[in-house]
C-alpha positions in Angstrom: 91.8 98.9 35.8 91.8 96.7 38.8 95.6 96.0 38.4 95.8 99.9 38.3 93.8 100.2 41.7 95.5 97.4 43.7 99.0 99.3 43.3 96.8 102.8 43.9 97.8 104.8 47.1 94.9 104.0 49.7 95.2 107.7 51.0 94.7 108.9 47.0 91.5 106.8 46.7 89.8 107.9 50.0 90.7 111.5 49.3 89.4 111.1 46.0 86.2 109.6 47.2 85.7 112.0 49.9 85.7 114.8 47.2 83.6 112.9 45.2 81.4 113.1 48.0 81.8 116.7 48.4 83.5 116.1 51.7 86.2 119.0 52.2 87.7 116.7 55.0 90.5 115.1 54.1 92.1 111.9 55.8 95.6 112.4 57.6 97.2 109.5 59.3 99.0 112.1 61.3 95.3 113.1 62.7 94.4 109.1 62.5 97.3 108.3 65.2 96.9 111.5 67.3 94.3 112.2 70.1 93.0 115.3 69.9 94.9 117.1 73.0 92.8 117.8 76.3 92.7 119.6 79.1 94.0 118.0 82.2 92.1 117.4 85.5 93.1 119.2 88.5 93.0 117.6 92.0 93.6 119.9 95.0 94.4 118.8 98.2 94.9 120.1 101.7 98.1 118.1 103.3 98.4 117.1 106.9 101.7 117.3 108.2 103.1 114.7 111.3 105.3 116.1 114.1 107.9 114.4 113.1 111.1 116.0 112.1 112.1 113.6 109.3 108.9 114.5 107.3 110.1 116.1 104.1 107.4 119.2 104.8 108.4 119.2 108.8 107.5 122.2 110.5 111.0 122.2 113.0 112.1 124.7 115.8 114.4 124.8 118.8 113.1 124.7 122.1 115.0 124.1 125.3 113.4 121.7 128.0 114.1 120.5 131.2 115.3 117.0 132.2 116.6 117.3 135.7 119.7 115.9 134.7 122.9 117.7 135.7 123.7 119.2 132.6 120.4 120.9 133.4 118.2 122.6 130.4 118.8 120.9 126.9 118.3 122.4 123.5 115.7 119.9 121.8 114.7 120.2 117.8 110.5 119.4 118.2 108.3 119.2 115.1 105.1 120.9 115.0 101.9 118.8 113.1 98.8 119.8 111.6 95.8 117.9 110.1 94.6 118.2 106.6 91.1 119.5 107.7 89.3 123.2 106.3 89.5 124.2 110.3 92.9 125.6 111.4 95.2 127.8 113.8 96.1 131.1 112.8 99.6 131.7 112.3 100.3 127.9 111.5 101.0 127.0 107.7 98.7 125.4 105.4 100.2 123.0 103.2 98.7 122.6 99.5 98.9 120.0 96.5 97.5 120.4 93.3 98.2 117.4 91.3 96.8 116.2 87.9 94.0 113.0 87.6 96.0 111.7 84.7 99.9 112.0 85.5 100.9 111.6 81.6 98.5 115.3 81.4 99.5 117.3 83.7 100.6 121.1 83.4 102.2 124.4 85.7 100.2 125.9 88.5 98.4 129.1 88.6 97.1 129.6 92.3 94.8 132.1 93.4 93.8 133.2 97.3 91.3 135.0 98.5 91.3 136.3 101.9 90.1 138.1 104.8 89.9 141.6 105.2 93.6 143.0 106.5 95.3 139.4 105.9 98.5 139.7 105.0 98.7 135.8 103.7 100.0 134.8 100.4 100.8 131.8 98.5 104.6 130.5 98.8 105.7 129.4 96.3 103.3 130.8 93.9 103.9 128.4 90.6 104.6 125.1 92.4 102.6 122.0 92.5 103.2 122.0 96.7 102.8 125.6 98.4 102.0 126.7 101.3 100.1 130.1 103.2 99.9 131.4 106.6 96.7 132.7 107.8 97.1 135.2 109.8 93.7 136.6 110.5 90.5 134.7 111.9 88.3 133.6 109.0 87.5 132.5 106.0 90.7 131.7 102.8 89.5 130.6 99.4 92.2 129.3 97.6 91.9 128.6 93.8 94.2 126.5 91.3 94.3 126.0 87.3 96.6 123.9 85.7 97.9 124.9 82.2 99.1 122.3 80.5 102.0 122.2 77.6 99.0 122.8 74.8 97.9 125.4 76.2 94.7 124.2 77.4 93.9 124.9 81.2 92.3 122.2 83.4 89.3 122.9 85.8 89.3 125.4 88.5 89.7 123.2 91.3 89.1 125.1 95.2 89.2 124.9 98.5 87.9 126.9 101.5 89.6 126.8 104.9 88.4 128.6 108.3 91.4 130.0 110.3 90.1 130.4 114.4 91.8 130.1 117.7 91.4 127.3 120.2 89.1 127.5 123.0 89.9 124.5 125.4 87.7 121.5 126.1 86.5 123.1 129.5 86.3 126.7 128.8 84.5 125.7 125.3 82.1 122.9 127.4 82.0 120.9 124.6 80.1 118.4 126.6 77.0 120.6 126.9 76.3 120.0 123.0 77.8 116.5 122.7 77.6 115.0 126.0 77.4 111.5 124.6 81.1 111.5 123.1 82.8 113.7 125.3 81.6 111.6 128.0 83.1 108.1 125.6 86.2 110.5 125.2 86.7 111.6 128.9 87.8 107.3 129.7 90.6 107.3 126.9 93.7 107.7 126.8 93.5 110.7 124.7 91.4 112.3 127.5 94.4 111.7 130.2 97.8 111.2 128.8 99.3 114.2 129.9 97.4 114.4 132.9 98.9 110.7 133.9 102.3 111.2 132.4 103.6 114.9 133.9 102.7 112.5 137.3 104.6 109.2 136.5 101.2 107.7 136.7 101.0 104.8 134.0 104.8 102.8 135.3 105.5 104.9 138.5 108.3 102.3 139.0 110.0 103.3 136.1 112.1 106.4 135.8 110.3 108.8 133.8 111.7 110.6 130.2 108.8 112.4 130.1 109.5 116.1 129.2 108.1 119.8 127.4 109.1 117.5 123.9 106.0 114.9 124.9 103.6 117.4 124.8 103.7 118.6 121.2 101.5 115.2 121.2 99.9 115.0 124.4 98.3 118.6 124.5 95.9 120.4 122.4 97.4 123.1 119.7 101.3 123.2 120.5 102.9 125.6 118.4 106.4 126.9 119.0 106.4 130.8 118.6 106.3 132.5 115.9 104.8 129.6 114.7 100.6 129.8 116.5 101.4 132.9 118.0 98.0 134.2 119.3 96.4 131.0 118.4 95.8 130.0 122.1 96.9 126.6 122.3 98.9 124.8 124.8 102.0 126.9 124.4 100.1 130.1 124.3 98.6 129.4 127.8 101.7 128.4 129.0 103.6 131.3 128.3 101.0 133.5 129.5 100.7 131.8 133.1 104.4 131.7 133.2 104.3 128.5 134.1 108.0 125.8 134.1 107.4 122.2 132.9 108.5 119.7 136.1 111.7 118.1 135.8 112.0 114.5 135.8 113.0 114.5 139.6 109.5 116.5 140.1 107.8 113.7 138.2 109.4 110.8 139.4 108.8 112.2 142.8 105.2 112.3 142.1 105.1 108.9 140.8 106.3 107.4 143.9 103.3 109.4 146.1 100.9 108.3 143.2 98.9 111.4 143.3 98.2 114.1 140.9 101.2 116.4 142.5 102.1 118.3 139.4 99.0 118.2 137.6 97.3 119.6 140.7 99.9 122.7 140.8 99.3 123.4 136.8 97.6 126.8 136.3 93.7 126.3 134.9 94.4 128.1 132.0 97.2 125.5 130.7 95.2 122.4 132.1 92.3 123.9 129.9 94.7 123.0 126.4 96.4 120.0 128.3 95.5 116.3 126.7 94.5 115.3 123.5 91.2 117.3 123.3 88.7 117.7 120.7 90.0 120.5 118.9 93.5 118.6 118.2 91.6 116.6 115.5 88.4 118.7 114.9 90.1 122.3 114.7 89.1 125.3 116.5 86.2 126.1 118.2 86.7 129.5 119.7 84.3 131.1 116.9 82.1 128.2 117.1 81.3 128.1 120.6 80.9 132.0 120.7 79.5 133.2 117.4 77.9 129.7 116.5 80.5 129.8 112.9 79.4 126.5 111.2 83.4 125.4 111.3 84.2 122.1 113.0 84.9 119.2 110.8 84.9 115.8 111.0 87.4 113.7 109.1 88.4 109.8 108.7 91.3 110.8 107.0 94.9 109.5 108.4 96.4 112.6 108.3 94.6 113.7 111.7 95.8 110.8 113.5 99.4 110.8 111.7 99.9 114.6 113.3 101.1 112.2 116.6 100.8 108.7 115.2 103.5 109.3 112.4 105.6 111.4 114.5 108.6 109.4 114.9 110.4 107.3 117.5 107.9 104.4 118.5 104.9 106.6 117.2 105.3 105.2 114.0 101.9 103.4 113.6 100.8 106.2 111.0 104.1 105.3 109.0 103.8 101.6 108.7 100.3 101.9 107.6 101.3 103.5 104.4 102.8 100.0 103.6 99.9 98.6 103.1 97.4 98.3 100.7 94.8 99.5 103.0 95.6 102.7 102.3 96.8 102.9 98.9 94.8 105.4 96.7 96.1 103.7 93.5 95.3 100.4 94.2 92.8 98.6 92.2 90.5 97.4 95.2 89.8 101.3 95.9 87.6 101.8 92.5 84.4 99.8 94.7 82.9 103.2 96.2 80.7 105.1 95.0 76.8 104.5 94.3 75.7 100.9 93.5 78.3 99.9 95.5 76.7 99.6 98.3 77.8 95.6 98.8 81.3 96.7 98.8 81.3 100.0 100.7 81.4 98.1 104.1 84.9 97.1 103.2 86.6 99.7 101.2 86.1 102.8 102.8 86.7 103.7 106.5 83.3 105.6 106.6 81.4 102.2 105.0 83.1 100.2 107.6 81.8 102.1 110.4 78.2 102.6 108.9 78.2 99.1 108.2 79.0 98.3 111.6 76.4 100.7 113.1 73.7 98.8 110.3 74.9 95.6 109.2 71.7 94.0 107.8 70.9 97.6 105.8 73.1 98.2 102.7 71.1 101.5 102.0 72.3 103.1 105.0 76.0 102.1 104.0 78.4 105.5 103.5 79.4 105.2 99.7 82.1 108.3 99.8 85.2 107.7 98.0 87.8 106.7 100.3 90.6 104.3 101.9 90.4 102.2 105.1 92.6 104.2 107.7 92.8 104.5 111.0 89.3 105.5 112.1 87.7 102.7 110.2 89.2 99.9 112.6 89.4 102.4 115.6 87.1 104.5 117.6 88.6 107.9 118.4 86.0 108.7 120.9 85.6 105.2 122.7 87.6 103.0 124.7 84.4 100.3 125.2 87.1 97.5 123.4 90.3 97.1 123.5 93.0 99.5 121.9 89.5 101.5 121.0 88.8 98.9 118.2 85.4 99.3 116.7 84.5 95.6 117.0 86.5 92.9 119.3 85.5 89.1 119.8 83.3 87.8 117.4 82.3 89.5 114.1 79.1 90.7 112.7 77.4 89.7 109.4 79.7 87.0 108.3 78.2 84.4 105.9 79.1 81.9 108.0 79.4 81.6 112.0 82.2 82.1 114.2 82.3 79.1 116.8 84.9 81.1 119.1 85.9 84.1 120.3 88.9 85.5 117.7 89.7 88.5 120.1 91.2 91.4 118.3 91.5 89.4 115.2 87.4 90.4 114.6 88.0 93.5 113.0 89.9 91.2 110.1 87.2 88.7 110.0 84.6 91.1 109.1 86.4 91.8 105.6 88.7 89.1 104.6 86.0 86.3 104.0 84.2 85.2 101.1 80.9 86.9 100.9 79.1 84.0 99.7 78.2 79.9 100.8 79.2 77.0 99.0 75.5 75.8 98.4 75.2 79.0 96.3 78.1 77.9 93.8 76.0 76.4 91.7 73.6 79.5 91.2 76.9 81.1 89.9 78.1 82.9 93.1 81.9 82.7 93.7 83.9 83.7 96.9 85.3 87.2 97.0 89.0 87.9 96.9 90.2 87.0 100.4 88.3 83.6 101.9 91.0 84.1 105.3 88.1 84.2 107.9 86.9 80.4 106.5 90.0 78.9 106.1 91.2 79.7 109.4 87.6 78.7 110.8 88.3 75.4 108.9 84.9 75.8 106.8 83.8 77.0 103.1 84.4 75.6 99.9 82.5 72.5 98.2 83.5 69.7 100.0 81.0 67.2 97.5 79.7 65.5 100.9 83.1 64.1 102.3 85.0 65.5 105.3 87.9 67.4 104.2 91.1 67.6 106.7 92.3 70.6 107.9 95.2 72.2 109.4 95.3 73.6 112.9 96.2 77.1 112.3 93.0 78.9 113.3 92.4 76.8 116.1 95.7 76.8 117.7 97.3 80.5 116.8 96.2 83.6 119.0 93.6 81.4 121.0 94.9 82.8 124.5 97.4 85.5 125.0 100.8 85.8 124.3 103.6 86.5 126.6 105.8 89.2 125.5 109.4 87.9 124.7 110.5 91.6 125.1 109.2 91.9 128.7 112.4 90.4 130.2 114.4 93.0 128.5 112.7 95.9 128.7 111.0 97.1 132.1 108.3 99.1 130.8 107.1 96.7 128.3 103.9 94.7 128.8 103.9 91.0 129.7 101.6 89.7 126.5 101.9 90.7 123.4 99.1 92.9 121.7 98.5 94.6 124.8 99.4 97.8 127.1 99.7 98.0 131.0 98.4 101.4 132.8 99.5 102.0 136.4 100.3 98.3 136.4 97.5 97.2 135.2 97.2 94.9 132.8 95.3 91.8 131.3 96.4 89.8 128.4 94.2 90.1 124.9 93.6 87.3 123.2 95.1 88.3 119.8 93.2 85.6 117.3 95.2 84.6 114.0 95.1 87.5 111.9 96.8 89.3 114.4 99.3 87.2 115.6 100.8 86.7 111.9 100.2 89.6 110.2 100.6 92.2 113.6 103.8 90.6 115.2 106.4 92.9 116.3 108.0 94.4 113.4 111.8 94.1 112.4 114.9 95.8 114.2 115.3 99.5 112.5 118.4 98.5 111.3 116.8 96.1 108.8 115.5 97.2 105.0 112.4 96.4 106.1 111.7 97.9 108.9 108.1 99.2 109.3 107.4 97.3 106.0 106.9 94.2 107.8 104.3 93.3 110.9 102.8 95.6 112.7 100.4 98.3 111.3 101.9 97.4 108.0 99.9 94.0 108.5 102.3 92.5 105.9 103.9 89.2 106.1 105.6 89.6 103.1 107.7 92.6 102.4 106.1 95.1 99.8 108.9 93.9 97.5 107.8 90.2 97.8 111.4 89.4 98.6 111.5 89.1 102.4 108.7 86.9 104.2 108.5 87.7 107.8 107.6 84.6 109.6 108.7 85.8 113.3 105.2 84.6 114.6 105.7 81.1 113.1 108.8 80.4 115.1 107.7 79.2 118.4 106.2 76.3 116.6 108.0 75.8 113.1 111.8 76.8 114.1 113.1 79.8 112.4 111.1 80.5 109.4 112.8 82.3 106.9 110.2 81.7 104.2 106.4 80.6 104.1 107.1 77.9 101.2 108.0 75.2 103.8 108.7 71.9 102.3 105.1 69.8 102.0 105.0 66.2 103.1 104.2 64.9 99.7 103.9 65.6 95.9 100.1 66.8 96.0 100.0 68.2 92.4 101.3 65.5 90.4 104.6 67.1 89.0 106.8 64.3 90.6 108.4 66.3 93.2 108.0 67.5 96.6 107.8 70.7 96.6 107.2 73.7 99.4 103.1 74.1 100.3 103.0 77.2 98.3 104.4 75.6 95.3 101.9 72.3 95.7 99.1 74.3 96.2 99.4 76.5 93.0 100.6 73.2 91.1 97.1 72.0 92.1 95.7 75.5 90.6 97.2 75.1 87.4 96.1 71.1 87.1 92.6 72.3 88.1 92.5 75.4 85.5 93.7 73.1 82.4 90.9 70.8 83.3 88.5 73.4 83.8 89.6 75.3 80.2 89.4 71.9 79.0 85.4 72.2 79.9 85.1 75.8 78.0 86.3 78.0 81.2 87.9 81.2 79.7 90.3 83.7 81.7 89.3 86.9 82.3 91.7 89.3 83.5 89.0 91.5 85.3 86.0 90.6 87.7 84.6 87.5 87.8 88.2 86.6 85.9 86.6 84.1 84.1 83.8 83.2 82.2 81.7 79.5 82.1 80.2 78.0 79.0 76.7 79.1 79.1 75.6 75.3 79.5 78.1 75.1 82.2 76.7 72.2 84.2 77.1 72.1 88.3 80.6 70.3 88.1 82.0 73.5 86.3 80.3 75.8 88.6 81.6 74.1 91.8 85.3 73.7 90.3 85.4 77.2 89.7 83.7 78.2 92.9 86.9 76.3 95.1 89.4 77.3 92.5 88.7 81.3 93.4 88.2 80.1 96.9 91.8 78.7 97.5 93.3 81.2 94.6 93.0 84.5 96.5 93.5 87.8 94.8 93.0 87.1 91.3 95.5 86.6 88.6 98.6 88.5 90.4 96.6 91.5 91.3 97.2 93.2 94.2 100.0 91.6 96.6 101.5 88.2 97.3 98.2 86.7 98.8 97.5 85.4 94.9 98.5 82.1 93.5 97.2 80.1 96.8 99.7 81.9 98.5 97.7 82.7 101.3 95.8 80.0 101.4 98.1 77.7 101.9 99.7 79.0 104.7 96.0 79.8 106.4 95.0 75.9 106.0 96.9 73.9 103.2 95.5 70.7 103.9 91.9 71.9 103.2 93.4 74.1 100.1 94.6 70.7 98.7 91.6 68.6 99.5 89.2 70.7 98.2 91.5 71.3 94.7 91.7 67.5 94.1 87.9 66.9 95.1 87.3 69.3 92.7 89.4 67.9 89.8 87.7 64.2 90.4 84.6 65.9 90.0 85.2 67.5 87.1 87.1 64.9 85.5 85.9 61.4 87.3 89.4 60.7 88.0 92.0 61.8 90.8 95.3 64.0 90.2 97.3 61.9 88.2 100.8 60.5 90.0 99.6 62.5 93.1 99.5 61.5 96.7 95.5 62.3 97.6 95.0 64.3 100.7 92.3 62.5 102.4 
């Protein structure tokens, strides 16, 4: 009997058993291998459009601009921008996008538009994942969308309601009456006076202007070319009603030589009322809010609000550069660290979280935990000119686990997040550093030193501690004398950039370079996203031309018999220490905390694991080029080597075999 059962098909046996038990469900291999189909999950987004002719969703038009050149009027193709907020002007396209939460379970969309009486607006194209509609009357527009997948299952109903209205202007709307503090702060910013200054060439009076009406698409409020935006009350609407003509270059240059508000003074009040970058440019049309008390105004930390202008192309590329940064990568692994219960994380993992942290550094319960990436308005305050470049903090950081002894200038913003969140004394209590210890490395502190004096590389003490002369100033009369600064009206004071800004925000490569916008400046990258290009321009003044950061070390510090590059030496030491940790029972994990220590782990194991994480950076290759000690080897090579060698000796009671010991 047992011999028969041994060869009896298992499916038949299971079926007979189920029948004997009175169960009607029969085992099916296909059913076991195929999960039940599930409906997709739809996510609906409003899409902001930069005023950039090269953008795939560009809203463009041709206008005639007066330059004062011999050829007179010149026809120019210009782009118009929109934000991604729920308060929009009438007669301007609103772009929509629906996507499935799981890209492997998506479907075809069915859109529905509920609109005000008298509106003829329609969603077009009606069956596309990316579509648009143009509100044509004032009021509320509700957009609904459902995805239906190939199995015929429908998603949740995703909805958004937008208000379409008209502009009123800062002066006519009397915004300062209800918002005196914000209005007073804004009045001191470059946003409040950019058109005012440029139309009379007050910022660089000794340099011939190139300022034309094409520039005002970003330097005014509600700038649209008919038929786009007709009746919205924006800049060109008021310009047309006043029959005002933009001054020529000759007139602008003449005004600059007189250093007075010549052209601005003659501008009609109605046009002035919509000039410069005002409240409504970011918060949406306010006419109905002011006159009827409609609760339609919005405040958004999304980059799309800034990108209307700062991703406009030409030299307005900051909003494009940052797309190559992990800071705004919604798919990046670090964006999980938001939501309730993540109070310790949100201070750096969202724009609102960071701003609320700075407002109340010692009270995590007060920090905003909404899901959001860390974009423009996280680091920069759109309203306040108190700090250089409208940064939220400059000089000395706050609420760090260590004291920063020197003014780190513009890099204070970087220090706030790129630190280990803990102190070495906590190692024996099971604490370990966060993913980046750049601030400690550059400050020559951190890590378990075992009571020894640890050698340090001088980067933090030497790099960025003084204003840096701008090499472009000799060739460009409009260039600032110092890097990381700006010149207005001939007045300029060099800023202390600090070490982070110098290396990670050095002027980017030439536009012909395939890594244009991918390294330097607001990409914050010193290594291209594909990992193939090291951008060492900031290093050249001290190290000569640097084409890769893995500069040759002075000795063999990991004991493998070869003198390698600094990054290879540190990586080799990490491998040596990891093997010693494994021998003590430490096991690798592919998620936080990235290793399990033995239940009876002693202080030697805990201290060694602390130093391993301190030097390693982003763990086990996640998230970019900073892991495997690559970042630490550049920030502070000597400290990295010394800490790893000290940990190995404490853990094993012997020096790293065949290695040169750094003391």
